[in-house]
VEXDREN-2710 file (C-alpha; in Angstrom, 1 decimal):
% VEXDREN-2710
k/r/px/py/pz
1/UNK/2.9/4.5/-5.8
2/UNK/5.4/6.9/-8.0
3/UNK/6.3/5.5/-11.3
4/UNK/9.2/2.4/-11.0
5/UNK/12.3/3.4/-12.1
6/UNK/13.8/1.0/-14.9
7/UNK/14.6/-2.6/-13.4
8/UNK/18.3/-2.8/-14.5
9/UNK/18.9/-6.0/-14.4
10/UNK/15.4/-6.7/-16.6
11/UNK/16.4/-4.9/-19.1
12/UNK/20.0/-6.0/-19.6
13/UNK/18.3/-9.3/-19.9
14/UNK/15.9/-7.7/-22.2
15/UNK/19.0/-7.0/-24.3
16/UNK/21.4/-10.0/-24.4
17/UNK/19.6/-13.2/-22.5
18/UNK/18.5/-14.9/-26.3
19/UNK/21.3/-13.1/-28.1
20/UNK/24.2/-14.1/-26.7
21/UNK/25.6/-17.3/-27.5
22/UNK/26.5/-18.7/-23.7
23/UNK/24.3/-16.8/-21.1
24/UNK/26.5/-17.7/-17.7
25/UNK/24.9/-15.4/-15.6
26/UNK/21.3/-17.3/-15.6
27/UNK/19.3/-17.5/-12.5
28/UNK/17.6/-21.0/-12.7
29/UNK/18.4/-24.6/-12.9
30/UNK/18.4/-26.2/-16.2
31/UNK/14.4/-27.0/-17.5
32/UNK/13.2/-30.1/-18.8
33/UNK/11.1/-31.5/-21.9
34/UNK/6.9/-31.1/-21.4
35/UNK/7.3/-35.4/-22.2
36/UNK/9.8/-35.9/-19.6
37/UNK/7.9/-33.7/-16.8
38/UNK/5.0/-35.4/-17.6
39/UNK/6.4/-39.3/-17.8
40/UNK/6.8/-37.7/-13.6
41/UNK/2.9/-37.7/-13.5
42/UNK/1.0/-39.8/-11.1
43/UNK/-2.0/-41.4/-12.1
44/UNK/-4.5/-38.9/-10.7
45/UNK/-2.3/-35.8/-12.5
46/UNK/-1.6/-37.8/-15.6
47/UNK/-6.0/-38.0/-16.0
48/UNK/-6.1/-34.3/-14.4
49/UNK/-3.7/-33.3/-17.7
50/UNK/-5.3/-35.7/-20.5
51/UNK/-9.1/-34.1/-19.3
52/UNK/-7.9/-30.7/-19.3
53/UNK/-10.6/-28.0/-20.8
54/UNK/-8.6/-24.2/-21.2
55/UNK/-10.9/-22.4/-19.4
56/UNK/-10.1/-19.9/-16.3
57/UNK/-9.2/-20.9/-13.3
58/UNK/-9.9/-19.8/-9.3
59/UNK/-7.9/-16.5/-8.7
60/UNK/-6.7/-18.3/-5.6
61/UNK/-5.5/-21.2/-7.9
62/UNK/-6.5/-25.1/-8.2
63/UNK/-7.0/-26.8/-5.2
64/UNK/-4.9/-29.9/-5.9
65/UNK/-2.0/-26.9/-6.6
66/UNK/-2.8/-25.6/-3.3
67/UNK/-2.6/-28.7/-1.7
68/UNK/0.7/-29.6/-3.1
69/UNK/2.2/-26.4/-2.5
70/UNK/0.7/-27.5/1.2
71/UNK/3.5/-30.6/1.6
72/UNK/6.1/-29.0/1.4
73/UNK/5.6/-26.6/4.4
74/UNK/5.4/-28.3/8.4
75/UNK/2.6/-25.6/9.5
76/UNK/0.7/-24.8/6.2
77/UNK/-2.5/-25.8/4.7
78/UNK/-4.3/-25.3/1.5
79/UNK/-6.1/-22.4/2.5
80/UNK/-2.7/-20.4/3.4
81/UNK/-1.2/-20.5/0.5
82/UNK/-2.2/-17.7/-3.1
83/UNK/-0.8/-19.0/-6.1
84/UNK/0.7/-16.2/-8.3
85/UNK/1.8/-15.8/-11.9
86/UNK/5.7/-16.4/-11.0
87/UNK/7.2/-14.8/-7.9
88/UNK/7.7/-11.4/-9.0
89/UNK/3.7/-10.9/-9.5
90/UNK/3.4/-12.5/-5.2
91/UNK/6.4/-10.1/-4.3
92/UNK/4.5/-7.1/-5.7
93/UNK/1.3/-7.9/-4.4
94/UNK/2.8/-8.6/-0.8
95/UNK/4.7/-5.2/-0.3
96/UNK/1.6/-3.1/-1.5
97/UNK/-0.2/-5.3/0.6
98/UNK/2.3/-5.1/3.9
99/UNK/3.2/-1.5/3.7
100/UNK/2.2/2.4/3.8
101/UNK/3.9/5.6/3.5
102/UNK/4.0/6.0/7.1
103/UNK/6.4/2.5/7.4
104/UNK/9.5/1.4/7.5
105/UNK/11.1/-1.6/5.8
106/UNK/14.6/-3.2/6.1
107/UNK/15.7/-5.4/3.2
108/UNK/18.8/-7.6/2.8
109/UNK/21.6/-5.8/0.1
110/UNK/22.5/-7.5/-2.2
111/UNK/19.4/-8.2/-3.5
112/UNK/16.8/-8.8/-6.8
113/UNK/15.8/-5.3/-7.4
114/UNK/12.4/-5.4/-7.2
115/UNK/12.6/-6.7/-3.0
116/UNK/14.4/-3.1/-2.7
117/UNK/13.0/-0.7/-5.4
118/UNK/9.0/-1.7/-4.3
119/UNK/9.2/-0.9/-0.5
120/UNK/11.3/2.5/-1.7
121/UNK/8.0/3.3/-3.7
122/UNK/5.9/2.7/-1.0
123/UNK/6.9/4.0/2.0
124/UNK/9.0/6.5/2.7
125/UNK/11.9/4.7/5.0
126/UNK/13.6/2.0/4.1
127/UNK/17.2/0.4/5.6
128/UNK/19.7/-1.7/3.9
129/UNK/20.5/-4.9/6.0
130/UNK/23.8/-5.6/4.3
131/UNK/25.6/-8.9/3.5
132/UNK/29.3/-8.5/3.8
133/UNK/31.9/-10.0/1.5
134/UNK/34.0/-10.0/3.9
135/UNK/31.8/-11.5/6.7
136/UNK/31.2/-14.6/3.9
137/UNK/28.0/-12.7/3.1
138/UNK/26.4/-13.3/6.7
139/UNK/23.8/-10.9/8.3
140/UNK/24.8/-9.3/11.5
141/UNK/21.9/-9.5/13.7
142/UNK/23.4/-6.8/15.8
143/UNK/23.3/-4.7/12.4
144/UNK/19.4/-5.6/12.2
145/UNK/18.5/-4.5/15.9
146/UNK/20.0/-1.0/15.1
147/UNK/18.1/-0.8/12.1
148/UNK/14.8/-1.5/13.9
149/UNK/12.3/1.9/14.1
150/UNK/9.4/1.8/16.1
151/UNK/7.1/2.0/12.8
152/UNK/9.0/-0.9/10.9
153/UNK/6.5/-3.2/9.7
154/UNK/9.0/-5.4/7.2
155/UNK/12.2/-7.3/7.1
156/UNK/12.6/-9.2/3.6
157/UNK/15.4/-11.2/3.1
158/UNK/16.5/-13.7/0.4
159/UNK/18.1/-17.0/1.5
160/UNK/19.9/-18.9/-0.7
161/UNK/20.3/-15.0/-1.8
162/UNK/21.1/-13.7/-5.0
163/UNK/23.2/-12.9/-6.7
164/UNK/25.4/-14.3/-3.9
165/UNK/24.3/-17.2/-3.1
166/UNK/24.9/-16.8/0.6
167/UNK/23.0/-18.5/3.3
168/UNK/22.2/-17.0/7.0
169/UNK/22.9/-19.3/9.7
170/UNK/20.0/-21.0/11.2
171/UNK/20.6/-19.8/14.5
172/UNK/20.1/-16.7/12.6
173/UNK/17.6/-17.2/10.9
174/UNK/15.2/-18.1/13.8
175/UNK/16.4/-15.2/16.1
176/UNK/15.3/-13.3/13.3
177/UNK/12.1/-14.4/13.1
178/UNK/11.7/-14.4/16.7
179/UNK/12.4/-11.3/16.7
180/UNK/9.9/-10.3/14.6
181/UNK/7.1/-12.4/15.7
182/UNK/7.6/-10.7/19.5
183/UNK/7.5/-6.9/17.7
184/UNK/4.9/-7.6/15.5
185/UNK/6.8/-7.3/12.2
186/UNK/6.0/-9.1/9.1
187/UNK/9.0/-11.5/7.8
188/UNK/8.8/-11.7/4.2
189/UNK/11.4/-14.4/3.0
190/UNK/12.6/-14.9/-0.9
191/UNK/13.0/-18.9/-0.8
192/UNK/12.8/-19.3/-4.3
193/UNK/16.5/-21.2/-4.3
194/UNK/15.5/-23.3/-1.4
195/UNK/16.1/-26.9/-2.0
196/UNK/19.8/-26.4/-3.9
197/UNK/21.9/-26.0/-1.0
198/UNK/25.1/-27.8/-1.3
199/UNK/25.2/-28.9/2.0
200/UNK/21.6/-29.9/3.4
201/UNK/23.0/-29.2/7.1
202/UNK/22.2/-25.3/5.6
203/UNK/18.8/-25.5/4.8
204/UNK/16.7/-23.0/6.5
205/UNK/13.2/-23.9/7.6
206/UNK/10.8/-21.3/5.6
207/UNK/9.1/-18.4/7.6
208/UNK/5.9/-19.9/7.1
209/UNK/6.3/-22.0/8.9
210/UNK/8.0/-20.6/12.0
211/UNK/5.5/-17.4/12.9
212/UNK/2.3/-16.6/12.1
213/UNK/3.6/-13.2/10.3
214/UNK/6.1/-15.4/8.5
215/UNK/5.5/-14.8/4.4
216/UNK/7.3/-17.4/2.4
217/UNK/7.7/-16.6/-1.2
218/UNK/8.6/-19.6/-3.7
219/UNK/8.0/-20.4/-7.4
220/UNK/8.3/-23.2/-10.0
221/UNK/11.1/-21.6/-11.8
222/UNK/14.3/-21.7/-9.8
223/UNK/15.3/-24.7/-7.8
224/UNK/12.8/-26.7/-9.9
225/UNK/13.9/-25.0/-13.0
226/UNK/10.2/-24.6/-14.5
227/UNK/9.8/-21.0/-15.4
228/UNK/7.8/-21.4/-18.3
229/UNK/5.4/-22.6/-16.3
230/UNK/4.9/-18.9/-14.0
231/UNK/3.6/-20.4/-11.1
232/UNK/4.5/-18.7/-8.1
233/UNK/3.0/-18.4/-4.5
234/UNK/3.2/-16.7/-1.2
235/UNK/2.4/-18.8/2.1
236/UNK/1.2/-17.2/5.4
237/UNK/-1.1/-18.0/8.5
238/UNK/-1.6/-14.3/8.0
239/UNK/-5.6/-15.4/6.4
240/UNK/-6.1/-11.0/6.0
241/UNK/-2.8/-10.6/4.4
242/UNK/-3.9/-13.5/1.8
243/UNK/-7.0/-11.9/1.4
244/UNK/-5.5/-8.7/0.4
245/UNK/-3.2/-10.1/-2.2
246/UNK/-6.0/-12.1/-3.8
247/UNK/-7.8/-9.0/-4.5
248/UNK/-4.7/-7.4/-5.9
249/UNK/-4.7/-9.9/-8.2
250/UNK/-8.1/-9.1/-9.3
251/UNK/-5.9/-6.2/-11.3
252/UNK/-3.4/-8.2/-12.6
253/UNK/-3.0/-11.8/-13.7
254/UNK/-6.2/-12.4/-12.3
255/UNK/-6.1/-16.5/-12.3
256/UNK/-3.3/-18.7/-13.3
257/UNK/-3.4/-21.0/-16.6
258/UNK/-5.1/-24.3/-16.1
259/UNK/-2.0/-26.0/-18.3
260/UNK/0.8/-24.8/-15.9
261/UNK/-1.0/-25.3/-12.7
262/UNK/-1.6/-29.0/-13.9
263/UNK/2.1/-29.1/-14.8
264/UNK/3.0/-27.8/-11.6
265/UNK/1.0/-30.5/-9.5
266/UNK/3.4/-33.1/-12.0
267/UNK/6.4/-31.2/-10.6
268/UNK/5.6/-30.5/-6.9
269/UNK/4.7/-34.2/-6.6
270/UNK/8.2/-35.1/-8.2
271/UNK/9.8/-32.6/-6.2
272/UNK/12.9/-35.1/-4.8
273/UNK/13.6/-36.3/-8.5
274/UNK/13.6/-32.6/-9.9
275/UNK/15.5/-31.4/-6.8
276/UNK/18.1/-33.8/-6.8
277/UNK/18.8/-34.1/-10.5
278/UNK/19.0/-30.0/-9.9
279/UNK/21.5/-30.1/-7.4
280/UNK/23.6/-32.5/-8.8
281/UNK/23.8/-30.3/-11.9
282/UNK/24.6/-27.4/-9.8
283/UNK/27.2/-29.6/-7.9
284/UNK/29.1/-30.5/-11.2
285/UNK/29.1/-27.1/-12.6
286/UNK/30.4/-25.8/-8.9
287/UNK/33.4/-27.6/-9.6
288/UNK/34.1/-26.7/-12.9
289/UNK/33.4/-22.8/-12.0
290/UNK/36.0/-23.6/-9.3
291/UNK/38.3/-25.0/-11.6
292/UNK/37.9/-22.2/-14.0
293/UNK/38.5/-19.5/-11.4
294/UNK/41.5/-21.1/-10.0
295/UNK/43.5/-20.9/-13.3
296/UNK/43.3/-17.0/-13.3
297/UNK/43.8/-16.0/-9.9
298/UNK/45.4/-12.6/-11.3
299/UNK/42.1/-11.7/-12.9
300/UNK/39.2/-13.3/-10.3
301/UNK/38.6/-13.9/-6.7
302/UNK/36.1/-16.5/-6.3
303/UNK/34.3/-18.2/-3.3
304/UNK/32.0/-21.1/-3.7
305/UNK/28.5/-20.3/-2.4
306/UNK/26.4/-22.2/0.2
307/UNK/23.8/-22.8/-2.3
308/UNK/21.2/-22.0/-5.1
309/UNK/22.6/-21.4/-8.9
310/UNK/24.3/-18.4/-8.8
311/UNK/27.7/-16.5/-7.2
312/UNK/29.2/-13.2/-7.0
313/UNK/32.7/-13.4/-7.9
314/UNK/34.9/-10.5/-8.3
315/UNK/36.9/-9.3/-11.0
316/UNK/40.4/-7.9/-10.4
317/UNK/41.7/-6.7/-14.0
318/UNK/42.6/-2.8/-14.5
319/UNK/40.1/-2.6/-16.7
320/UNK/37.4/-3.0/-14.6
321/UNK/34.1/-5.6/-14.3
322/UNK/31.9/-3.6/-16.7
323/UNK/34.3/-3.0/-18.6
324/UNK/35.3/-6.7/-18.7
325/UNK/31.7/-8.0/-18.8
326/UNK/30.9/-5.6/-21.5
327/UNK/33.3/-6.9/-23.9
328/UNK/32.7/-10.5/-23.1
329/UNK/29.1/-10.4/-24.2
330/UNK/29.9/-8.4/-27.2
331/UNK/33.0/-10.0/-28.5
332/UNK/33.0/-13.7/-27.5
333/UNK/29.0/-13.9/-26.7
334/UNK/29.8/-14.6/-22.9
335/UNK/27.0/-13.0/-20.8
336/UNK/27.4/-12.2/-16.7
337/UNK/26.3/-9.7/-14.9
338/UNK/28.6/-6.5/-13.7
339/UNK/28.1/-5.0/-10.4
340/UNK/26.1/-1.8/-11.8
341/UNK/22.8/-4.2/-12.1
342/UNK/23.2/-4.8/-8.2
343/UNK/24.3/-1.5/-6.7
344/UNK/21.8/-0.2/-3.9
345/UNK/21.2/3.1/-2.7
346/UNK/20.6/1.3/1.0
347/UNK/24.4/0.1/1.5
348/UNK/27.1/-0.3/-0.6
349/UNK/27.7/-3.6/-3.4
350/UNK/31.3/-5.0/-4.3
351/UNK/32.2/-2.4/-7.2
352/UNK/33.8/-4.9/-8.8
353/UNK/31.7/-7.9/-8.5
354/UNK/29.3/-9.9/-11.2
355/UNK/26.9/-12.5/-11.1
356/UNK/27.9/-15.7/-12.7
357/UNK/25.1/-19.0/-12.8
358/UNK/25.9/-22.3/-12.8
359/UNK/22.6/-24.5/-12.9
360/UNK/22.1/-25.1/-16.0
361/UNK/23.8/-27.6/-18.5
362/UNK/26.4/-26.7/-21.2
363/UNK/28.5/-24.7/-18.9
364/UNK/32.0/-26.3/-20.3
365/UNK/31.0/-24.9/-23.5
366/UNK/30.7/-21.4/-22.2
367/UNK/34.0/-21.6/-19.7
368/UNK/35.8/-22.7/-23.1
369/UNK/34.4/-19.6/-24.9
370/UNK/35.8/-17.2/-22.0
371/UNK/38.8/-18.8/-21.6
372/UNK/39.5/-18.1/-25.2
373/UNK/38.6/-14.5/-24.6
374/UNK/41.0/-14.7/-22.0
375/UNK/43.7/-15.9/-24.2
END
């Protein structure tokens, strides 16, 4: 691998995430106090927490955690799961394990930068499968077929999408999985926002359930609202791939924190409660955000996303989105993420766009500060 470029979004967050008064760009659902999470524990999980010792854990992840994760799938068993310190480590290992210098990869655009940057640093050929605003951010299956090459080894997608909140139609996603299966291509599916679909009928199947070469990435951070646990995972029936990634993990985190693994088991056992809570919060916040944008059609264009807890609005002002977002955070303490943080050499991303988050509580205070700035 060559030296990786700066992660633009994370560099921006390093400057502003914990100093801006109103983080209106957060990509996770609202977290909860430890006491509230422990109150959701069943007897076995409570006993595991109370008897926990602070030693090393298994590189693959604690057996109880892997079993709890496997229960969130239809065709996955515990030994089809490898745990990581967050989703980023899993994505990193997967790209290194799946790709080589002579391979070609296809990645949805726009995206979370590392899903694009890592393949570009590993293999010589990467193509962007563009999600188009004029098409409701839906991927075009015909465009994908035109991008395929004899050496295509990977198609990487993210639904619900970051930053647009788009969800592919179920028929498109199933056709994608079938196409990858026919051609021996791995389908890498970032599913970290699964469970936050506004309409349950839009919820997609998980790639690891659909085909043997499906690779599903998930984490406790986003839909579950527990980023401080730093627990993510890859699920796939490709056991050789899991073994390669497990050996890579020996050079990285080696193992997860035992405290986090027990707490993740509690959260997964109460997944229905947590996801319902976060989904209701997202729905309420989305209404408030929609009302705000409707007040200023001269400045903003907005289409409510299908899922997740982020969306990609457009700024119509003459000063441009970069200047607008900079003034907002510097003068009003309102943090948004402008289009420059999502630019891609693989495909065009709307230059007047910005990411806004709506998964956390307290959105009204941020909207009031935003209104005050505009006035």
